[in-house]
Structure formats: C-alpha cells, structure tokens
Backbone bond lengths (Angstrom), bond angles and torsions (degrees), N, CA, C in turn:
res aa  C-N    CA-C-N  psi(-1)  N-CA   C-N-CA  omega(-1)  CA-C   N-CA-C  phi
1 F - - - 1.463 - - 1.528 111.17 -
2 A 1.329 116.80 -39.63 1.463 120.06 178.04 1.520 111.02 -60.97
3 A 1.334 117.11 -37.34 1.459 120.71 178.96 1.521 111.23 -65.97
4 V 1.325 117.73 -39.69 1.469 121.65 179.53 1.523 110.30 -66.84
5 V 1.328 116.72 -45.26 1.465 120.40 178.71 1.519 110.11 -60.63
6 T 1.325 116.66 -43.57 1.462 120.25 179.17 1.522 111.40 -62.81
7 A 1.319 116.77 -45.15 1.463 120.91 -176.81 1.518 112.04 -59.75
8 F 1.327 117.38 -43.06 1.461 120.60 -173.97 1.531 113.94 -97.20
9 L 1.327 117.71 -26.26 1.467 119.61 -173.19 1.521 113.61 -120.92
10 S 1.311 118.91 0.23 1.463 126.17 175.29 1.521 112.54 91.69
11 L 1.314 114.63 156.87 1.465 121.63 -178.29 1.520 112.53 -65.41
12 D 1.333 117.79 -33.18 1.463 119.99 179.93 1.524 111.17 -66.84
13 T 1.333 116.85 -36.56 1.461 120.56 176.37 1.520 110.54 -62.54
14 T 1.322 116.46 -42.78 1.461 120.25 177.63 1.521 110.94 -60.01
15 A 1.328 116.58 -45.32 1.464 120.47 -178.33 1.526 111.97 -63.79
16 V 1.328 116.43 -41.58 1.465 120.40 -175.18 1.523 112.02 -78.26
17 L 1.327 117.31 -45.28 1.463 120.66 -172.44 1.529 113.57 -87.21
18 L 1.322 117.52 -42.87 1.461 119.21 -173.92 1.519 113.63 -79.90
19 T 1.322 117.93 -28.53 1.465 120.01 -176.44 1.529 112.74 -56.27
20 P 1.337 119.50 -54.73 1.477 117.93 178.57 1.520 113.19 -65.34
21 V 1.331 116.92 -28.46 1.468 120.20 -179.91 1.526 110.69 -67.66
22 V 1.333 117.23 -48.41 1.467 119.36 -177.61 1.528 110.98 -66.51
23 V 1.324 116.84 -34.07 1.469 119.70 176.99 1.523 110.45 -65.25
24 A 1.332 116.41 -45.12 1.468 120.41 179.74 1.524 111.46 -63.14
25 V 1.335 116.65 -42.70 1.470 120.26 179.92 1.525 110.56 -65.26
26 A 1.325 117.18 -43.37 1.468 120.29 179.49 1.525 111.06 -61.89
27 R 1.317 116.64 -45.88 1.465 119.91 -178.97 1.521 111.78 -64.94
28 S 1.322 117.25 -41.11 1.464 120.03 -178.43 1.524 112.05 -65.33
29 N 1.332 116.59 -21.62 1.464 120.98 179.07 1.527 112.59 -103.35
30 G 1.329 116.25 9.47 1.454 120.37 177.63 1.509 114.67 71.39
31 L 1.332 117.30 27.62 1.460 122.11 -178.11 1.518 110.63 -107.80
32 S 1.314 115.90 157.06 1.456 120.41 174.11 1.527 109.17 -70.01
33 P 1.330 118.23 130.14 1.468 119.24 -179.65 1.524 113.49 -76.28
34 M 1.337 117.65 -11.71 1.458 120.25 -171.96 1.532 113.87 -60.61
35 P 1.341 120.78 -50.06 1.470 119.12 179.83 1.520 112.87 -59.91
36 F 1.324 116.87 -36.21 1.460 120.88 -178.28 1.530 111.04 -74.83
37 A 1.324 115.68 -31.62 1.461 119.35 175.26 1.525 110.38 -66.07
38 F 1.333 117.12 -43.77 1.466 120.37 177.90 1.525 111.28 -66.21
39 A 1.322 116.65 -37.48 1.467 119.32 177.29 1.519 110.83 -59.15
40 T 1.325 116.24 -40.05 1.464 120.53 -178.67 1.520 111.86 -63.99
41 V 1.319 117.36 -50.41 1.468 119.39 -174.78 1.527 111.51 -74.40
42 W 1.320 118.00 -36.81 1.471 118.92 179.14 1.521 111.31 -67.12
43 L 1.325 116.93 -45.32 1.468 119.25 -179.90 1.522 111.72 -71.83
44 A 1.316 117.24 -28.77 1.464 119.29 175.25 1.523 110.38 -58.27
45 N 1.320 116.61 -37.27 1.461 120.42 -179.68 1.527 112.34 -85.62
46 T 1.325 117.65 -51.83 1.469 119.40 -172.74 1.524 113.19 -73.11
47 A 1.334 117.72 -24.96 1.470 120.11 179.03 1.522 112.24 -89.87
48 S 1.331 116.83 9.74 1.466 119.83 -178.19 1.522 112.30 -91.42
49 L 1.330 116.84 26.93 1.466 121.67 179.50 1.521 112.86 -106.92
50 F 1.325 118.21 -1.23 1.463 120.45 -171.43 1.525 113.87 -75.50
51 L 1.330 117.45 -49.74 1.466 121.63 -171.99 1.526 110.20 -132.14
52 P 1.331 117.68 160.52 1.463 119.24 176.88 1.523 113.42 -56.11
53 V 1.350 117.49 -36.62 1.465 120.10 -176.96 1.523 112.71 -75.43
54 S 1.326 117.81 -9.04 1.466 120.05 -176.03 1.519 112.75 -68.56
55 N 1.317 116.93 -25.95 1.459 121.13 -175.93 1.524 108.48 -156.71
56 L 1.311 116.41 142.71 1.466 119.88 179.05 1.524 111.15 -60.49
57 T 1.315 117.62 -33.69 1.468 119.69 177.07 1.525 110.91 -60.67
58 N 1.328 117.00 -35.63 1.468 120.70 178.15 1.520 111.30 -65.42
59 L 1.322 116.79 -41.32 1.468 120.50 178.62 1.522 110.50 -62.56
60 L 1.328 116.21 -41.05 1.461 120.01 178.14 1.529 110.69 -64.79
61 A 1.327 116.54 -41.51 1.466 120.58 179.72 1.518 111.61 -68.42
62 A 1.334 116.96 -40.76 1.466 120.60 179.52 1.522 110.50 -60.64
63 H 1.318 116.67 -38.55 1.470 120.50 177.77 1.528 110.40 -65.57
64 R 1.320 116.98 -40.42 1.464 120.47 179.86 1.526 111.12 -68.55
65 L 1.325 116.72 -27.01 1.465 121.69 179.52 1.523 112.43 -88.73
66 G 1.310 117.31 20.05 1.457 121.17 178.24 1.510 112.92 84.69
67 D 1.342 116.35 40.93 1.471 121.68 -179.15 1.529 110.98 53.28
68 L 1.316 115.05 53.57 1.464 122.36 179.07 1.526 109.98 -59.18
69 D 1.347 116.76 130.30 1.464 119.52 -179.20 1.527 110.58 -80.11
70 A 1.342 115.61 179.92 1.464 120.42 -174.51 1.526 111.92 -62.14
71 L 1.334 117.32 -43.09 1.463 120.14 -178.88 1.527 111.51 -67.10
72 G 1.320 116.36 -41.00 1.457 119.63 177.68 1.520 111.81 -63.86
73 F 1.322 115.89 -40.39 1.462 120.41 178.59 1.522 110.29 -65.58
74 L 1.330 115.81 -42.55 1.465 120.18 178.91 1.527 111.00 -64.22
75 G 1.328 116.47 -36.15 1.454 119.40 177.51 1.516 112.53 -64.96
76 L 1.334 116.23 -33.24 1.460 120.72 -179.54 1.527 112.19 -77.66
77 L 1.335 116.18 -43.60 1.462 119.71 -171.49 1.525 114.64 -116.72
78 G 1.336 117.41 -1.07 1.459 120.19 -177.45 1.525 114.40 -54.39
79 P 1.350 119.09 -53.11 1.471 119.42 179.44 1.528 112.82 -58.46
80 S 1.318 116.34 -40.00 1.469 119.54 178.50 1.522 111.13 -65.87
81 A 1.334 116.33 -39.01 1.463 120.18 179.30 1.523 111.18 -63.93
82 I 1.324 116.36 -41.50 1.470 120.42 179.08 1.524 110.34 -63.49
83 I 1.325 116.72 -45.53 1.467 120.30 179.82 1.524 110.66 -62.96
84 A 1.334 117.35 -44.65 1.467 120.45 -179.97 1.521 111.25 -59.91
85 T 1.326 116.66 -40.96 1.465 120.68 -179.80 1.522 111.31 -67.60
86 L 1.332 117.04 -46.06 1.466 120.53 -178.60 1.527 111.74 -65.91
87 I 1.317 116.98 -40.91 1.466 120.34 178.39 1.524 110.20 -64.14
88 T 1.320 116.85 -39.21 1.464 120.45 178.49 1.521 111.16 -61.94
89 V 1.329 116.43 -44.93 1.470 120.43 178.75 1.527 110.40 -61.11
90 L 1.335 116.74 -43.63 1.463 120.58 178.98 1.529 111.11 -61.87
91 L 1.324 116.80 -45.67 1.460 120.30 -179.24 1.523 111.57 -69.07
92 L 1.325 117.17 -31.19 1.466 120.31 174.42 1.523 110.15 -60.73
93 W 1.323 115.85 -44.17 1.461 119.19 179.85 1.526 111.06 -66.87
94 L 1.329 117.23 -42.23 1.459 120.30 -178.22 1.525 111.89 -64.98
95 T 1.325 117.52 -38.70 1.462 120.63 -176.49 1.526 113.24 -84.62
96 N 1.329 117.37 -15.14 1.472 120.24 -178.32 1.528 112.30 -127.03
97 R 1.337 116.78 19.80 1.468 118.96 -171.48 1.530 112.97 -63.00
98 R 1.319 118.09 -31.56 1.466 119.16 179.37 1.523 111.38 -63.82
99 E 1.325 116.41 -41.31 1.465 120.02 -178.60 1.521 112.41 -78.65
100 L 1.331 117.23 -16.82 1.464 120.34 -177.98 1.524 113.01 -95.78
101 R 1.316 117.46 -4.13 1.457 119.89 179.47 1.526 110.48 -76.46
102 G 1.343 115.31 157.12 1.457 120.52 176.46 1.513 112.42 98.24
103 R 1.320 114.82 179.53 1.457 121.49 -179.70 1.520 110.13 -125.93
104 F 1.315 115.06 163.63 1.458 120.00 177.71 1.519 108.98 -149.95
105 S 1.315 115.26 158.54 1.467 121.45 176.59 1.520 108.06 -95.49
106 P 1.325 118.09 118.02 1.470 120.10 -177.24 1.525 112.00 -58.01
107 A 1.323 114.99 134.78 1.462 120.14 177.29 1.524 110.11 -75.09
108 R 1.313 115.75 159.12 1.459 119.70 176.89 1.525 109.92 -65.92
109 P 1.325 117.54 139.38 1.471 118.97 177.59 1.518 110.47 -64.00
110 P 1.327 117.80 145.11 1.468 120.25 -179.21 1.524 111.59 -67.61
111 R 1.316 114.93 156.81 1.463 120.59 178.74 1.527 109.82 -70.74
112 V 1.315 116.38 134.91 1.464 121.46 178.11 1.524 108.59 -77.31
113 V 1.312 116.56 123.84 1.466 120.93 -176.24 1.516 111.31 -68.80
114 D 1.330 117.10 -42.92 1.467 121.48 -178.20 1.530 108.80 -132.79
115 P 1.325 118.54 88.30 1.469 121.06 -178.42 1.522 113.36 -58.78
116 A 1.335 117.18 -36.29 1.464 120.04 -179.48 1.523 110.96 -63.69
117 L 1.318 116.54 -43.74 1.463 120.94 178.92 1.526 110.62 -63.14
118 L 1.311 116.57 -40.99 1.462 120.65 178.39 1.526 111.02 -62.31
119 R 1.322 116.83 -44.17 1.469 120.11 -178.86 1.525 111.15 -65.49
120 I 1.326 116.98 -43.52 1.469 120.37 -179.81 1.527 110.40 -62.57
121 A 1.328 116.52 -45.15 1.467 120.26 179.60 1.525 110.92 -62.15
122 A 1.330 116.75 -39.36 1.466 120.42 178.99 1.525 111.18 -64.80
123 V 1.327 116.79 -41.38 1.468 120.64 179.19 1.528 110.46 -64.11
124 V 1.330 116.78 -44.50 1.466 120.81 178.89 1.524 110.12 -59.48
125 L 1.317 116.61 -42.66 1.460 121.03 -179.97 1.526 111.46 -63.67
126 V 1.315 117.03 -46.88 1.466 121.32 -178.76 1.525 111.02 -63.66
127 V 1.323 116.87 -39.69 1.462 120.82 179.50 1.524 110.72 -67.86
128 M 1.331 117.05 -36.20 1.461 120.78 -176.59 1.528 112.58 -71.05
129 L 1.322 118.02 -37.61 1.467 121.28 -171.23 1.529 114.45 -53.12
130 P 1.338 120.29 -47.75 1.476 118.40 -179.94 1.521 113.49 -60.56
131 F 1.329 116.84 -32.56 1.465 120.02 -178.59 1.528 112.13 -70.14
132 L 1.333 116.91 -16.78 1.461 119.93 178.64 1.521 113.01 -77.49
133 V 1.336 117.01 -14.80 1.469 119.61 -174.10 1.530 113.68 -123.86
134 I 1.346 118.02 8.06 1.465 118.97 -176.44 1.521 113.03 -96.33
135 G 1.333 117.16 1.35 1.454 119.00 174.05 1.513 116.35 110.95
136 I 1.330 118.74 -12.63 1.460 119.72 177.61 1.524 108.63 -79.98
137 P 1.336 118.26 157.58 1.464 119.99 179.20 1.527 111.21 -55.32
138 P 1.328 118.57 127.52 1.471 121.02 -175.21 1.518 114.31 -58.70
139 W 1.345 117.03 -26.16 1.456 117.98 -177.34 1.524 111.75 -66.30
140 M 1.321 117.46 -25.10 1.466 119.50 -178.37 1.530 112.45 -65.02
141 P 1.355 119.48 -57.06 1.464 118.03 177.05 1.522 112.75 -64.78
142 A 1.332 117.29 -31.56 1.463 119.87 -179.63 1.524 111.05 -65.67
143 V 1.332 116.38 -45.68 1.468 120.07 178.65 1.520 110.52 -65.67
144 G 1.339 116.48 -42.10 1.461 119.77 178.43 1.517 111.98 -59.24
145 A 1.336 116.83 -46.62 1.464 120.84 178.97 1.522 111.25 -64.13
146 A 1.333 116.61 -39.87 1.465 120.16 -179.96 1.527 111.27 -63.76
147 L 1.329 117.05 -41.04 1.465 120.24 179.29 1.528 111.08 -65.18
148 V 1.329 116.29 -43.47 1.472 119.60 178.85 1.522 110.41 -61.23
149 L 1.322 116.71 -46.33 1.460 120.14 -178.75 1.523 111.95 -67.64
150 A 1.334 117.08 -34.20 1.463 119.47 177.02 1.525 110.79 -62.72
151 V 1.329 116.35 -41.69 1.470 120.36 177.88 1.525 110.39 -64.94
152 V 1.328 116.56 -44.18 1.470 120.59 -178.80 1.522 110.98 -64.08
153 F 1.324 116.90 -43.60 1.464 119.62 -179.86 1.524 111.52 -68.50
154 S 1.328 118.03 -35.91 1.466 119.68 177.21 1.520 111.45 -64.77
155 W 1.326 116.13 -23.10 1.474 121.44 177.97 1.524 111.43 -87.59
156 R 1.343 116.62 -47.96 1.463 120.56 -173.41 1.533 113.63 -89.61
157 S 1.316 116.59 -33.43 1.469 119.78 -176.41 1.521 110.36 -148.63
158 P 1.343 117.07 69.50 1.469 120.69 -173.89 1.525 113.93 -61.08
159 T 1.329 118.16 -28.25 1.467 119.48 -178.99 1.530 112.62 -71.54
160 S 1.334 116.85 -13.53 1.468 119.90 179.80 1.520 112.08 -74.33
161 L 1.331 117.20 -23.13 1.466 121.40 -179.17 1.521 109.07 -91.19
162 R 1.314 115.93 108.59 1.464 120.52 -179.70 1.529 109.20 -148.09
163 W 1.317 115.51 154.63 1.460 120.79 -176.46 1.524 112.47 -65.41
164 A 1.329 116.46 -21.34 1.465 119.61 -179.73 1.523 112.26 -64.51
165 L 1.340 117.01 -17.09 1.462 120.28 178.41 1.528 112.00 -68.79
166 V 1.310 117.05 -22.76 1.468 121.04 -179.36 1.531 109.18 -82.08
167 P 1.337 118.64 123.23 1.476 121.34 -179.78 1.526 111.41 -77.80
168 W 1.328 116.03 76.50 1.463 120.94 -173.20 1.528 112.16 -59.10
169 Q 1.329 117.30 -40.59 1.466 119.55 -178.67 1.528 111.53 -61.37
170 L 1.331 116.35 -39.12 1.460 119.62 179.16 1.523 111.49 -70.41
171 V 1.333 117.09 -33.28 1.462 120.40 176.87 1.527 110.06 -62.47
172 V 1.331 116.32 -44.76 1.465 120.75 178.70 1.527 110.26 -64.99
173 F 1.327 115.88 -42.00 1.470 120.86 179.42 1.525 111.15 -60.23
174 A 1.331 116.55 -47.23 1.465 120.90 -179.64 1.524 111.15 -63.78
175 S 1.324 116.82 -40.57 1.467 120.34 178.68 1.521 110.70 -61.00
176 G 1.317 116.37 -40.75 1.459 120.32 178.49 1.517 112.46 -63.30
177 L 1.331 116.46 -38.38 1.466 120.39 178.31 1.524 111.55 -63.57
178 F 1.333 116.44 -43.29 1.461 119.94 179.83 1.529 110.92 -64.62
179 L 1.310 117.16 -38.44 1.460 120.26 177.67 1.526 110.70 -64.54
180 A 1.324 116.37 -39.61 1.465 120.22 179.85 1.524 111.10 -64.56
181 V 1.337 116.76 -41.96 1.467 120.39 178.68 1.519 110.64 -66.25
182 G 1.332 116.75 -40.52 1.459 120.14 177.26 1.517 111.70 -60.06
183 A 1.320 116.39 -40.50 1.462 120.36 178.30 1.529 110.96 -65.77
184 A 1.337 116.54 -39.91 1.469 120.38 179.12 1.524 111.22 -63.94
185 E 1.331 116.78 -40.03 1.465 120.24 178.21 1.521 110.76 -65.29
186 A 1.325 116.16 -38.49 1.462 119.85 178.87 1.525 111.74 -64.60
187 L 1.324 116.48 -25.99 1.460 121.00 179.90 1.529 112.62 -87.82
188 G 1.343 116.47 3.46 1.458 120.25 174.50 1.510 115.84 94.69
189 S 1.326 117.22 30.32 1.468 119.23 179.93 1.525 112.51 -74.64
190 G 1.336 118.12 -15.18 1.460 121.29 -176.24 1.519 113.34 -58.00
191 A 1.329 117.24 -45.47 1.467 120.84 -178.67 1.525 111.08 -64.44
192 L 1.318 116.58 -39.37 1.463 120.82 179.38 1.525 110.98 -65.03
193 L 1.331 116.29 -42.17 1.464 120.49 -179.78 1.529 111.40 -68.33
194 A 1.332 116.49 -37.26 1.466 120.02 177.78 1.524 110.74 -62.37
195 A 1.316 116.84 -39.95 1.465 120.46 177.91 1.526 111.02 -67.34
196 A 1.328 116.56 -36.06 1.470 120.69 -178.20 1.518 112.14 -69.81
197 T 1.334 117.43 -33.03 1.468 120.46 -176.24 1.523 113.29 -87.77
198 G 1.329 119.13 -12.64 1.460 120.94 178.90 1.513 112.40 73.43
199 S 1.356 116.34 -159.07 1.465 118.76 -175.36 1.525 114.95 -146.18
200 G 1.307 119.96 -8.02 1.459 121.18 -174.65 1.521 114.04 -84.77
201 E 1.365 114.84 174.87 1.463 121.06 177.98 1.528 111.93 -124.28
202 D 1.315 117.21 12.91 1.463 120.10 173.35 1.527 108.79 -76.98
203 L 1.318 117.05 172.87 1.462 120.67 -173.69 1.520 112.16 -59.81
204 L 1.328 117.53 -43.71 1.461 119.83 -179.34 1.524 111.46 -63.48
205 S 1.330 116.55 -40.00 1.465 120.31 179.41 1.523 111.16 -66.74
206 L 1.331 116.39 -39.53 1.463 119.95 178.54 1.524 110.98 -68.34
207 W 1.331 116.93 -36.94 1.467 119.57 173.69 1.526 110.61 -61.55
208 Q 1.333 115.66 -36.62 1.461 119.88 179.30 1.523 110.67 -63.36
209 V 1.328 116.76 -46.97 1.469 120.71 179.21 1.526 110.29 -61.02
210 A 1.327 116.16 -49.11 1.462 120.19 -178.45 1.525 111.29 -63.83
211 G 1.332 116.23 -38.67 1.461 119.96 179.64 1.514 112.57 -64.64
212 V 1.336 116.27 -42.11 1.464 119.68 177.03 1.526 110.02 -64.34
213 G 1.345 116.39 -39.95 1.461 119.85 176.98 1.516 112.00 -62.36
214 M 1.330 116.84 -43.94 1.464 120.75 178.46 1.525 110.81 -63.06
215 L 1.313 116.71 -43.65 1.461 120.94 178.76 1.524 110.89 -62.18
216 G 1.348 116.15 -46.57 1.457 119.58 179.70 1.514 112.59 -62.12
217 A 1.336 116.53 -39.96 1.463 120.27 179.68 1.517 111.26 -62.81
218 N 1.323 117.23 -40.34 1.461 120.14 -177.66 1.522 113.09 -79.81
219 V 1.323 116.53 -23.52 1.462 119.53 176.82 1.523 110.68 -81.11
220 V 1.325 116.86 -43.17 1.464 120.94 -176.77 1.527 109.55 -110.49
221 N 1.315 116.50 -77.23 1.465 124.53 -179.33 1.520 105.77 177.63
222 N 1.327 117.96 153.17 1.462 118.61 -172.15 1.527 113.55 -67.57
223 L 1.321 118.56 -35.10 1.468 119.60 -178.22 1.528 112.43 -68.36
224 P 1.323 119.71 -55.30 1.471 118.15 176.93 1.521 112.84 -64.08
225 A 1.339 117.72 -30.69 1.466 119.39 176.97 1.523 110.33 -63.83
226 Y 1.329 116.49 -42.44 1.469 119.22 177.99 1.527 110.67 -62.36
227 L 1.321 117.09 -46.85 1.462 120.43 -178.13 1.525 111.18 -61.25
228 A 1.323 116.56 -37.82 1.462 119.84 -179.31 1.522 111.96 -69.89
229 L 1.345 117.20 -30.99 1.464 121.32 -174.70 1.521 113.59 -100.13
230 E 1.312 117.98 -8.21 1.465 121.77 -173.42 1.519 112.58 -55.99
231 S 1.322 117.01 -50.11 1.465 119.78 -177.03 1.523 111.59 -68.86
232 A 1.331 117.41 -27.60 1.462 120.62 -179.80 1.523 111.81 -76.20
233 A 1.334 116.99 -21.66 1.470 120.27 -177.62 1.519 111.16 -66.38
234 G 1.340 116.71 -49.52 1.460 119.89 176.18 1.509 114.38 88.49
235 S 1.321 118.43 -103.41 1.463 123.50 -171.22 1.530 111.74 -71.95
236 P 1.357 117.13 163.11 1.469 120.34 178.51 1.524 113.61 -56.98
237 V 1.335 117.87 -41.08 1.464 120.17 -178.85 1.528 110.79 -66.33
238 R 1.316 116.76 -41.41 1.467 120.17 178.17 1.526 110.67 -68.23
239 L 1.318 116.96 -35.72 1.461 120.22 176.71 1.531 110.23 -65.49
240 A 1.337 116.33 -37.49 1.465 120.34 176.24 1.528 110.61 -63.49
241 A 1.329 116.89 -40.38 1.468 120.33 177.31 1.525 111.03 -63.28
242 L 1.323 115.73 -39.45 1.463 119.70 176.72 1.525 110.70 -61.84
243 L 1.332 116.67 -42.57 1.464 120.25 178.47 1.527 111.29 -60.65
244 I 1.318 116.75 -39.76 1.467 119.35 177.52 1.527 110.12 -60.81
245 G 1.327 115.98 -42.01 1.459 119.37 179.90 1.514 113.67 -64.68
246 V 1.334 117.25 -43.29 1.467 119.86 -175.75 1.526 112.93 -86.52
247 N 1.338 117.79 -16.68 1.469 120.37 178.82 1.524 112.48 -95.39
248 A 1.334 116.42 -50.05 1.464 120.50 -178.11 1.522 112.54 -89.59
249 G 1.325 117.03 -12.24 1.461 120.44 -176.09 1.511 117.69 -89.49
250 P 1.338 120.43 -23.17 1.470 119.57 -174.88 1.529 113.72 -78.77
251 L 1.331 115.59 62.61 1.466 121.11 -178.74 1.524 111.95 -116.64
252 I 1.323 116.99 10.46 1.466 119.66 -172.53 1.527 111.82 -105.62
253 T 1.317 117.71 -53.47 1.465 120.00 -178.57 1.528 110.61 -97.89
254 P 1.326 117.85 152.42 1.468 120.91 -177.38 1.519 113.71 -61.58
255 W 1.324 117.49 -32.08 1.464 121.43 -174.39 1.534 112.76 -94.57
256 A 1.320 117.73 5.19 1.465 120.51 -173.87 1.519 113.06 -62.75
257 S 1.324 118.04 -30.11 1.467 121.22 173.00 1.518 108.65 -143.31
258 L 1.320 116.04 147.86 1.463 120.00 178.74 1.520 110.75 -63.61
259 A 1.330 116.97 -29.62 1.464 120.21 178.31 1.526 110.83 -60.41
260 T 1.328 116.83 -37.48 1.463 120.02 179.10 1.521 110.89 -65.73
261 L 1.312 117.56 -41.49 1.463 120.88 178.07 1.524 110.97 -66.13
262 L 1.323 116.99 -41.08 1.466 120.58 176.61 1.525 110.55 -63.01
263 W 1.320 115.98 -41.89 1.470 121.79 178.09 1.522 110.93 -59.00
264 H 1.322 116.73 -47.83 1.466 120.56 -178.88 1.525 110.98 -65.59
265 E 1.307 116.48 -37.75 1.465 120.96 177.87 1.524 110.85 -63.22
266 R 1.327 117.27 -41.97 1.465 121.23 179.02 1.526 111.00 -68.36
267 L 1.326 117.35 -37.68 1.464 120.09 176.64 1.523 110.92 -63.62
268 H 1.313 116.43 -43.47 1.468 120.67 178.88 1.529 110.66 -60.73
269 A 1.334 116.27 -37.59 1.469 120.51 -178.89 1.525 112.31 -65.61
270 V 1.339 117.44 -27.98 1.475 120.22 -179.62 1.530 111.75 -104.18
271 G 1.320 116.47 14.08 1.457 120.28 172.44 1.510 116.45 80.56
272 V 1.323 117.94 25.63 1.466 121.41 177.55 1.527 108.58 -110.55
273 D 1.312 115.77 125.45 1.462 120.71 -178.77 1.525 109.98 -108.48
274 V 1.310 116.15 115.96 1.466 121.52 175.74 1.526 107.65 -105.39
275 P 1.318 118.45 110.21 1.467 119.71 179.16 1.522 110.84 -60.59
276 W 1.327 116.24 131.58 1.457 119.54 -179.39 1.527 111.60 -62.58
277 K 1.346 117.01 -28.27 1.468 119.46 178.20 1.524 110.20 -61.37
278 R 1.321 116.92 -45.33 1.468 120.30 178.91 1.523 110.23 -64.70
279 Y 1.324 116.29 -41.64 1.468 120.25 179.64 1.527 110.70 -59.79
280 I 1.331 116.70 -45.24 1.464 121.22 -177.38 1.527 111.27 -66.54
281 L 1.329 116.75 -44.83 1.464 120.00 -178.39 1.529 111.79 -63.76
282 L 1.319 117.08 -42.67 1.463 119.79 177.22 1.526 111.00 -66.78
283 G 1.328 116.25 -39.08 1.459 120.21 178.95 1.517 112.67 -63.36
284 L 1.332 116.61 -35.54 1.464 120.33 177.76 1.522 111.74 -63.17
285 A 1.322 116.43 -27.53 1.461 120.17 177.93 1.518 112.45 -86.05
286 V 1.330 116.56 -34.88 1.466 120.91 -172.32 1.528 112.81 -86.34
287 A 1.321 117.69 -46.36 1.466 121.18 -171.88 1.530 113.52 -60.34
288 P 1.334 120.31 -52.24 1.475 118.93 -177.51 1.526 113.22 -61.47
289 V 1.329 117.05 -39.88 1.468 120.29 -179.64 1.522 110.62 -65.07
290 T 1.327 116.00 -45.67 1.463 120.51 -178.71 1.521 111.27 -62.74
291 V 1.322 116.71 -46.56 1.467 121.05 -179.34 1.526 110.60 -63.71
292 A 1.315 117.38 -46.51 1.470 120.82 -177.29 1.527 111.70 -60.39
293 L 1.318 117.61 -44.84 1.466 120.41 -178.34 1.526 111.84 -73.33
294 A 1.322 117.44 -33.27 1.465 120.14 -179.97 1.522 112.10 -69.12
295 V 1.322 117.59 -25.83 1.470 121.61 -179.58 1.529 111.37 -74.60
296 V 1.307 117.84 -27.35 1.471 121.89 -172.37 1.531 113.60 -52.06
297 P 1.358 120.60 -46.29 1.472 118.94 -179.11 1.520 113.95 -58.72
298 L 1.332 117.73 -28.62 1.465 120.46 -178.96 1.524 111.47 -65.64
299 A 1.320 116.77 -31.60 1.467 120.39 -177.35 1.521 112.36 -74.46
300 F 1.333 117.38 -13.28 1.465 120.62 -177.47 1.523 112.17 -115.39
301 R 1.321 116.71 22.45 1.459 120.39 177.77 1.522 109.93 -72.20
C-alpha cells in the first residue's frame, strides 16, 4: 500500500499520511511499530521511481526529457521501480524478521468520527488519480483537489485547517540547501561533477552515475543533488540511473530526503523514537544493494 500511495501521490504524502496510521494500527494490535515505520520511509523513497508525480526529481527529469508523459516514464523506469520495491520489501523482512514473526488477532477498526467527510475525501482522491497520469501538468488536478478538500474541511472540520500543518522549518531547510548548491555551481562544480559521473551507458558506467547520485543525496539532499548532477548525466538512460541514485539511495542520512525528515517528525509527534544510529546502519545495508540492483535493467534496454 505504501508503494501505491508513493507512486500516485508522492513520497512526501506517504511519509506524512501513512506514518501515524501504521503506528496506530501496530499499537492497536499489540505489535512493535518499528518495522512498519521503516517500511513506510524506505518504500516512500524506493517506490518513488514509478511515475513523474511520485517524486519532484521525476518531474524535473520528465521535463528535461521533453515533458515525458506517465507511460513513457514508466517505460523507462518501470522495471527498475519494480525491482527497487521488491528488494526493499525483502530487506525489510530480513532486517526486521524477529519482530515480524508470530501471529496476532486483528483489533476492531476505530469508529469513523465523520463518515461524510471520509466519503467525500475518498471520492476526491479517486477522481484525481486518473488526471495524474493522462498527460496534463500534475499540479492542475492536485491544486483542484486541494481546493475542494479545503472547502469541505472548512465546512465539516474547520479546526483541522491550521498553519501548524505547514512544516515551515523544513521549507527553510530545503531553501538553504538549494542556495548552497547554486553557490557551488557558480564556483565551478559542474566540471568536477561531470568527471565524477563519467560518460558511458554500460552497467559499470550506470552504476557510477547512480552511485554518485546516491552519495550526493546522502551528503546534501536528493533534490539539490539531482539538480547539481542533471546536466552531467546526459542521455535518458544515464538520467534514469541518476534518478535511481537520488530516489532509492537517500536512506542513510536523516537529511537525504525531505520525506525522511517529515517521517521522523510524524513519528516524534506520536511518541515513537527511532534512533538515527539504527536508521543509518540499516540504510548503509539497504541503500547500496537496492540502487545497484535497480540499475541493472537500464543496462539491458
């Protein structure tokens, strides 16, 4: 489910909406929330290769590829996205198998406070999804759905709409990262990055591009890393390898993707503490394997 939400609604949506849900479901069934929390953040990143709307980096790449539509994007990165998702699920089980063993009796679902609001929101979501993949700019259906839901919430639950919902600190943080990358480019980092990414399209060369992207994402952040490396990538296949690195690779450092920071913020809000040391150590095992295997289909196109 996390992969589907990420594919159609973006990795940030998965981090913000699913994180408290999986924690609540795990607790209500007497389970440790930790494996489900990791499943959310890992799949939010690794499953963000399916469609242009799955990740802002994809939208930027699709524009560079001549406004590639959803089907064209899926044709380029679909096999890699499937492999990245399946490998993530496998590694989730391997790293959390002790906590995932055993059986449990499902708890009763909680009572819906406002069934009408739930139904309206579900209808808006279902209506919006096809418009995200038919070729029109994704911001159009997204803004339309947001306006409809804002009106509905102001009617049914006005106290739910508040400025505190906007992650202002993360907005400032992201802006600072983009400014830093812009300054680095002005100082001539382009030539250095072009040399680091190489120029070929064989498997080793594509691993090189993806590896540099993964490294850049974990050192800085995936969005500015993509922007800094975009021109150095060159061809569509190399650009796809870069996307794999910056989308499926930012699983090591806390700041590697904004989705990870949003995820941690939501966990903190519901009283779940994930030590960054554990996150980093698991990410060091998961990210390189996922990126390396996801790149393989590109070399055999």
